[in-house]
N, CA, C and O atoms as CSV, one atom per row, in Angstrom:
chain,resi,resn,atom,element,x,y,z
A,1,MET,N,N,-15.086,12.026,1.791
A,1,MET,CA,C,-15.301,11.011,2.800
A,1,MET,C,C,-16.652,10.344,2.575
A,1,MET,O,O,-16.794,9.139,2.782
A,2,SER,N,N,-17.641,11.120,2.155
A,2,SER,CA,C,-18.983,10.553,1.965
A,2,SER,C,C,-18.982,9.445,0.917
A,2,SER,O,O,-19.713,8.464,1.058
A,3,VAL,N,N,-18.176,9.587,-0.126
A,3,VAL,CA,C,-18.094,8.553,-1.167
A,3,VAL,C,C,-17.546,7.263,-0.569
A,3,VAL,O,O,-18.041,6.176,-0.867
A,4,LEU,N,N,-16.528,7.381,0.271
A,4,LEU,CA,C,-15.905,6.193,0.857
A,4,LEU,C,C,-16.769,5.560,1.935
A,4,LEU,O,O,-16.717,4.346,2.133
A,5,VAL,N,N,-17.554,6.352,2.626
A,5,VAL,CA,C,-18.460,5.798,3.635
A,5,VAL,C,C,-19.612,5.062,2.957
A,5,VAL,O,O,-20.071,4.030,3.446
A,6,ALA,N,N,-20.070,5.594,1.839
A,6,ALA,CA,C,-21.218,5.001,1.137
A,6,ALA,C,C,-20.839,3.804,0.263
A,6,ALA,O,O,-21.712,3.034,-0.135
A,7,ASN,N,N,-19.558,3.642,-0.037
A,7,ASN,CA,C,-19.093,2.553,-0.898
A,7,ASN,C,C,-18.003,1.765,-0.190
A,7,ASN,O,O,-17.322,2.281,0.696
A,8,GLU,N,N,-17.850,0.522,-0.587
A,8,GLU,CA,C,-16.826,-0.313,0.048
A,8,GLU,C,C,-15.431,0.270,-0.152
A,8,GLU,O,O,-14.636,0.329,0.787
A,9,SER,N,N,-15.140,0.697,-1.363
A,9,SER,CA,C,-13.860,1.324,-1.673
A,9,SER,C,C,-13.989,2.062,-3.001
A,9,SER,O,O,-14.962,1.889,-3.736
A,10,TYR,N,N,-12.994,2.879,-3.289
A,10,TYR,CA,C,-12.971,3.626,-4.549
A,10,TYR,C,C,-11.531,3.771,-4.973
A,10,TYR,O,O,-10.652,3.939,-4.128
A,11,ASP,N,N,-11.267,3.710,-6.280
A,11,ASP,CA,C,-9.897,3.909,-6.732
A,11,ASP,C,C,-9.657,5.381,-7.051
A,11,ASP,O,O,-10.596,6.166,-7.182
A,12,PHE,N,N,-8.391,5.734,-7.171
A,12,PHE,CA,C,-7.991,7.128,-7.339
A,12,PHE,C,C,-8.650,7.766,-8.554
A,12,PHE,O,O,-9.241,8.840,-8.444
A,13,ASN,N,N,-8.555,7.118,-9.712
A,13,ASN,CA,C,-9.090,7.713,-10.934
A,13,ASN,C,C,-10.606,7.879,-10.883
A,13,ASN,O,O,-11.134,8.874,-11.381
A,14,SER,N,N,-11.306,6.926,-10.293
A,14,SER,CA,C,-12.764,7.036,-10.173
A,14,SER,C,C,-13.150,8.178,-9.247
A,14,SER,O,O,-14.101,8.910,-9.521
A,15,LEU,N,N,-12.409,8.332,-8.143
A,15,LEU,CA,C,-12.661,9.459,-7.232
A,15,LEU,C,C,-12.413,10.789,-7.938
A,15,LEU,O,O,-13.200,11.728,-7.819
A,16,LYS,N,N,-11.299,10.851,-8.679
A,16,LYS,CA,C,-10.943,12.087,-9.383
A,16,LYS,C,C,-12.038,12.471,-10.381
A,16,LYS,O,O,-12.424,13.636,-10.476
A,17,GLU,N,N,-12.526,11.490,-11.112
A,17,GLU,CA,C,-13.576,11.740,-12.103
A,17,GLU,C,C,-14.886,12.153,-11.427
A,17,GLU,O,O,-15.532,13.113,-11.847
A,18,LEU,N,N,-15.268,11.429,-10.388
A,18,LEU,CA,C,-16.519,11.720,-9.679
A,18,LEU,C,C,-16.513,13.123,-9.062
A,18,LEU,O,O,-17.491,13.864,-9.165
A,19,LEU,N,N,-15.408,13.468,-8.429
A,19,LEU,CA,C,-15.312,14.738,-7.708
A,19,LEU,C,C,-14.894,15.905,-8.598
A,19,LEU,O,O,-14.970,17.065,-8.192
A,20,GLU,N,N,-14.452,15.588,-9.812
A,20,GLU,CA,C,-14.017,16.609,-10.772
A,20,GLU,C,C,-12.930,17.510,-10.185
A,20,GLU,O,O,-13.055,18.735,-10.176
A,21,VAL,N,N,-11.866,16.877,-9.698
A,21,VAL,CA,C,-10.729,17.595,-9.122
A,21,VAL,C,C,-9.451,17.171,-9.833
A,21,VAL,O,O,-9.435,16.187,-10.572
A,22,THR,N,N,-8.389,17.921,-9.602
A,22,THR,CA,C,-7.095,17.593,-10.199
A,22,THR,C,C,-6.410,16.485,-9.406
A,22,THR,O,O,-6.778,16.202,-8.266
A,23,ASP,N,N,-5.411,15.863,-10.024
A,23,ASP,CA,C,-4.624,14.834,-9.341
A,23,ASP,C,C,-4.028,15.370,-8.042
A,23,ASP,O,O,-4.140,14.740,-6.990
A,24,GLY,N,N,-3.395,16.537,-8.128
A,24,GLY,CA,C,-2.727,17.118,-6.966
A,24,GLY,C,C,-3.684,17.460,-5.841
A,24,GLY,O,O,-3.388,17.221,-4.670
A,25,ASN,N,N,-4.837,18.022,-6.196
A,25,ASN,CA,C,-5.828,18.388,-5.198
A,25,ASN,C,C,-6.337,17.152,-4.475
A,25,ASN,O,O,-6.394,17.127,-3.245
A,26,LEU,N,N,-6.707,16.124,-5.236
A,26,LEU,CA,C,-7.212,14.890,-4.635
A,26,LEU,C,C,-6.139,14.222,-3.790
A,26,LEU,O,O,-6.413,13.770,-2.679
A,27,ALA,N,N,-4.924,14.159,-4.310
A,27,ALA,CA,C,-3.827,13.514,-3.581
A,27,ALA,C,C,-3.577,14.180,-2.236
A,27,ALA,O,O,-3.337,13.496,-1.241
A,28,SER,N,N,-3.631,15.516,-2.197
A,28,SER,CA,C,-3.378,16.205,-0.930
A,28,SER,C,C,-4.495,15.944,0.079
A,28,SER,O,O,-4.229,15.789,1.271
A,29,HIS,N,N,-5.730,15.896,-0.385
A,29,HIS,CA,C,-6.845,15.597,0.528
A,29,HIS,C,C,-6.764,14.160,1.032
A,29,HIS,O,O,-6.981,13.901,2.216
A,30,LEU,N,N,-6.453,13.231,0.137
A,30,LEU,CA,C,-6.347,11.823,0.545
A,30,LEU,C,C,-5.194,11.626,1.522
A,30,LEU,O,O,-5.298,10.841,2.465
A,31,LYS,N,N,-4.098,12.338,1.296
A,31,LYS,CA,C,-2.947,12.239,2.196
A,31,LYS,C,C,-3.320,12.707,3.600
A,31,LYS,O,O,-2.916,12.097,4.590
A,32,ALA,N,N,-4.096,13.799,3.685
A,32,ALA,CA,C,-4.532,14.310,4.991
A,32,ALA,C,C,-5.460,13.319,5.687
A,32,ALA,O,O,-5.345,13.101,6.893
A,33,LEU,N,N,-6.382,12.717,4.929
A,33,LEU,CA,C,-7.289,11.722,5.515
A,33,LEU,C,C,-6.526,10.487,5.980
A,33,LEU,O,O,-6.845,9.908,7.018
A,34,GLU,N,N,-5.515,10.087,5.207
A,34,GLU,CA,C,-4.702,8.931,5.598
A,34,GLU,C,C,-3.882,9.249,6.854
A,34,GLU,O,O,-3.752,8.405,7.741
A,35,LYS,N,N,-3.336,10.451,6.927
A,35,LYS,CA,C,-2.548,10.858,8.096
A,35,LYS,C,C,-3.381,10.794,9.369
A,35,LYS,O,O,-2.891,10.375,10.418
A,36,ASP,N,N,-4.651,11.212,9.274
A,36,ASP,CA,C,-5.553,11.178,10.430
A,36,ASP,C,C,-6.177,9.804,10.656
A,36,ASP,O,O,-7.000,9.622,11.553
A,37,GLU,N,N,-5.775,8.844,9.832
A,37,GLU,CA,C,-6.240,7.448,9.908
A,37,GLU,C,C,-7.743,7.324,9.675
A,37,GLU,O,O,-8.396,6.448,10.242
A,38,TYR,N,N,-8.294,8.217,8.826
A,38,TYR,CA,C,-9.703,8.156,8.446
A,38,TYR,C,C,-9.920,7.223,7.255
A,38,TYR,O,O,-11.031,6.751,7.017
A,39,ILE,N,N,-8.838,6.965,6.509
A,39,ILE,CA,C,-8.912,6.041,5.374
A,39,ILE,C,C,-7.713,5.107,5.399
A,39,ILE,O,O,-6.683,5.393,6.009
A,40,THR,N,N,-7.882,3.977,4.714
A,40,THR,CA,C,-6.753,3.080,4.491
A,40,THR,C,C,-6.532,2.990,2.987
A,40,THR,O,O,-7.453,3.177,2.192
A,41,VAL,N,N,-5.290,2.700,2.618
A,41,VAL,CA,C,-4.894,2.672,1.221
A,41,VAL,C,C,-4.475,1.260,0.846
A,41,VAL,O,O,-3.737,0.602,1.578
A,42,SER,N,N,-4.952,0.808,-0.297
A,42,SER,CA,C,-4.606,-0.520,-0.799
A,42,SER,C,C,-4.044,-0.365,-2.208
A,42,SER,O,O,-4.729,0.129,-3.104
A,43,LYS,N,N,-2.801,-0.785,-2.401
A,43,LYS,CA,C,-2.157,-0.668,-3.718
A,43,LYS,C,C,-2.004,-2.059,-4.321
A,43,LYS,O,O,-1.595,-3.007,-3.651
A,44,SER,N,N,-2.343,-2.154,-5.605
A,44,SER,CA,C,-2.221,-3.428,-6.313
A,44,SER,C,C,-2.010,-3.141,-7.795
A,44,SER,O,O,-1.890,-1.988,-8.208
A,45,PHE,N,N,-1.968,-4.198,-8.575
A,45,PHE,CA,C,-1.852,-4.054,-10.023
A,45,PHE,C,C,-3.040,-4.719,-10.682
A,45,PHE,O,O,-3.451,-5.810,-10.286
A,46,LEU,N,N,-3.590,-4.063,-11.685
A,46,LEU,CA,C,-4.611,-4.656,-12.545
A,46,LEU,C,C,-3.917,-4.891,-13.873
A,46,LEU,O,O,-3.754,-3.976,-14.680
A,47,GLY,N,N,-3.512,-6.139,-14.082
A,47,GLY,CA,C,-2.643,-6.414,-15.221
A,47,GLY,C,C,-1.303,-5.778,-14.925
A,47,GLY,O,O,-0.662,-6.109,-13.928
A,48,ARG,N,N,-0.877,-4.869,-15.784
A,48,ARG,CA,C,0.389,-4.166,-15.572
A,48,ARG,C,C,0.197,-2.759,-15.020
A,48,ARG,O,O,1.171,-2.048,-14.775
A,49,LYS,N,N,-1.047,-2.361,-14.826
A,49,LYS,CA,C,-1.332,-1.005,-14.364
A,49,LYS,C,C,-1.466,-0.961,-12.843
A,49,LYS,O,O,-2.158,-1.792,-12.255
A,50,PRO,N,N,-0.799,0.017,-12.201
A,50,PRO,CA,C,-0.972,0.171,-10.758
A,50,PRO,C,C,-2.383,0.674,-10.444
A,50,PRO,O,O,-2.957,1.460,-11.199
A,51,ASN,N,N,-2.926,0.214,-9.332
A,51,ASN,CA,C,-4.268,0.622,-8.916
A,51,ASN,C,C,-4.244,0.904,-7.426
A,51,ASN,O,O,-3.883,0.040,-6.628
A,52,THR,N,N,-4.631,2.116,-7.054
A,52,THR,CA,C,-4.676,2.505,-5.645
A,52,THR,C,C,-6.125,2.678,-5.248
A,52,THR,O,O,-6.856,3.463,-5.853
A,53,ARG,N,N,-6.542,1.935,-4.219
A,53,ARG,CA,C,-7.919,1.990,-3.719
A,53,ARG,C,C,-7.917,2.561,-2.314
A,53,ARG,O,O,-6.975,2.374,-1.544
A,54,TYR,N,N,-8.986,3.256,-2.003
A,54,TYR,CA,C,-9.128,3.894,-0.701
A,54,TYR,C,C,-10.381,3.361,-0.025
A,54,TYR,O,O,-11.426,3.202,-0.656
A,55,LEU,N,N,-10.260,3.086,1.268
A,55,LEU,CA,C,-11.367,2.563,2.060
A,55,LEU,C,C,-11.508,3.413,3.317
A,55,LEU,O,O,-10.507,3.820,3.907
A,56,ALA,N,N,-12.730,3.680,3.726
A,56,ALA,CA,C,-12.951,4.397,4.979
A,56,ALA,C,C,-12.639,3.456,6.145
A,56,ALA,O,O,-13.088,2.310,6.161
A,57,SER,N,N,-11.877,3.938,7.105
A,57,SER,CA,C,-11.575,3.140,8.296
A,57,SER,C,C,-12.722,3.283,9.296
A,57,SER,O,O,-13.589,4.142,9.139
A,58,ALA,N,N,-12.718,2.440,10.316
A,58,ALA,CA,C,-13.739,2.539,11.366
A,58,ALA,C,C,-13.674,3.908,12.029
A,58,ALA,O,O,-14.706,4.505,12.333
A,59,GLN,N,N,-12.466,4.403,12.250
A,59,GLN,CA,C,-12.271,5.723,12.851
A,59,GLN,C,C,-12.824,6.813,11.926
A,59,GLN,O,O,-13.448,7.768,12.388
A,60,GLY,N,N,-12.593,6.664,10.630
A,60,GLY,CA,C,-13.092,7.632,9.662
A,60,GLY,C,C,-14.606,7.646,9.582
A,60,GLY,O,O,-15.220,8.710,9.502
A,61,ILE,N,N,-15.208,6.469,9.604
A,61,ILE,CA,C,-16.673,6.365,9.564
A,61,ILE,C,C,-17.270,7.011,10.806
A,61,ILE,O,O,-18.259,7.739,10.718
A,62,SER,N,N,-16.676,6.749,11.949
A,62,SER,CA,C,-17.151,7.337,13.201
A,62,SER,C,C,-17.046,8.867,13.156
A,62,SER,O,O,-17.988,9.565,13.534
A,63,ALA,N,N,-15.919,9.378,12.702
A,63,ALA,CA,C,-15.729,10.830,12.612
A,63,ALA,C,C,-16.719,11.446,11.628
A,63,ALA,O,O,-17.239,12.534,11.875
A,64,PHE,N,N,-16.982,10.766,10.524
A,64,PHE,CA,C,-17.926,11.269,9.530
A,64,PHE,C,C,-19.338,11.332,10.107
A,64,PHE,O,O,-20.059,12.305,9.885
A,65,LYS,N,N,-19.733,10.296,10.846
A,65,LYS,CA,C,-21.064,10.291,11.470
A,65,LYS,C,C,-21.198,11.425,12.480
A,65,LYS,O,O,-22.242,12.073,12.553
A,66,LYS,N,N,-20.141,11.667,13.262
A,66,LYS,CA,C,-20.162,12.780,14.220
A,66,LYS,C,C,-20.282,14.113,13.494
A,66,LYS,O,O,-20.975,15.017,13.960
A,67,HIS,N,N,-19.616,14.237,12.368
A,67,HIS,CA,C,-19.699,15.452,11.567
A,67,HIS,C,C,-21.132,15.672,11.064
A,67,HIS,O,O,-21.648,16.789,11.121
A,68,LEU,N,N,-21.765,14.610,10.576
A,68,LEU,CA,C,-23.150,14.717,10.110
A,68,LEU,C,C,-24.095,15.107,11.251
A,68,LEU,O,O,-24.997,15.924,11.067
A,69,GLU,N,N,-23.882,14.522,12.415
A,69,GLU,CA,C,-24.708,14.860,13.579
A,69,GLU,C,C,-24.553,16.336,13.943
A,69,GLU,O,O,-25.533,17.003,14.275
A,70,ALA,N,N,-23.331,16.840,13.881
A,70,ALA,CA,C,-23.089,18.246,14.187
A,70,ALA,C,C,-23.798,19.145,13.175
A,70,ALA,O,O,-24.370,20.169,13.549
A,71,LEU,N,N,-23.764,18.768,11.902
A,71,LEU,CA,C,-24.465,19.548,10.875
A,71,LEU,C,C,-25.977,19.517,11.098
A,71,LEU,O,O,-26.649,20.539,10.957
A,72,GLU,N,N,-26.509,18.343,11.447
A,72,GLU,CA,C,-27.943,18.223,11.732
A,72,GLU,C,C,-28.342,19.104,12.909
A,72,GLU,O,O,-29.393,19.745,12.880
A,73,ASN,N,N,-27.513,19.137,13.936
A,73,ASN,CA,C,-27.792,19.981,15.106
A,73,ASN,C,C,-27.793,21.459,14.741
A,73,ASN,O,O,-28.619,22.221,15.242
A,74,LEU,N,N,-26.871,21.870,13.870
A,74,LEU,CA,C,-26.853,23.254,13.409
A,74,LEU,C,C,-28.128,23.599,12.651
A,74,LEU,O,O,-28.696,24.675,12.836
A,75,ILE,N,N,-28.569,22.693,11.808
A,75,ILE,CA,C,-29.799,22.921,11.033
A,75,ILE,C,C,-31.000,23.017,11.970
A,75,ILE,O,O,-31.859,23.882,11.801
A,76,LYS,N,N,-31.052,22.135,12.946
A,76,LYS,CA,C,-32.168,22.151,13.913
A,76,LYS,C,C,-32.188,23.453,14.694
A,76,LYS,O,O,-33.259,23.997,14.961
A,77,GLN,N,N,-31.022,23.959,15.064
A,77,GLN,CA,C,-30.935,25.210,15.812
A,77,GLN,C,C,-31.430,26.390,14.970
A,77,GLN,O,O,-32.034,27.326,15.493
A,78,GLN,N,N,-31.172,26.336,13.691
A,78,GLN,CA,C,-31.587,27.429,12.789
A,78,GLN,C,C,-33.099,27.468,12.621
A,78,GLN,O,O,-33.661,28.524,12.330
A,79,LYS,N,N,-33.767,26.326,12.801
A,79,LYS,CA,C,-35.229,26.261,12.650
A,79,LYS,C,C,-35.971,26.835,13.857
A,79,LYS,O,O,-37.144,27.194,13.758
A,80,LEU,N,N,-35.283,26.919,14.988
A,80,LEU,CA,C,-35.944,27.405,16.211
A,80,LEU,C,C,-36.246,28.867,16.185
A,80,LEU,O,O,-36.798,29.400,17.148
C-alpha cells in the first residue's frame, strides 16, 4: 500500500519486481486490497501487451494514514 500511496500508480510487473514477490502472492494481496476498495485497477494495452495498473483509492489512502498513526502511537507508548 505504501508504494501506491507514494506514487500515482504502479503496474503489476513493477510492483512484483520492487517487492520481490511471486505472481500468485502479489495477485492475492492486490485482490484483497481491491475487495476492500483500497485500490482501483486500470487495465489497458501497451502496444499488444496487456498492462494492469493499480492506484490507491481515497478510502485506501485514508486507511493507510490511520494505520501509520496507530503505529506511531504504539511507538510513542513504548518510549514512556
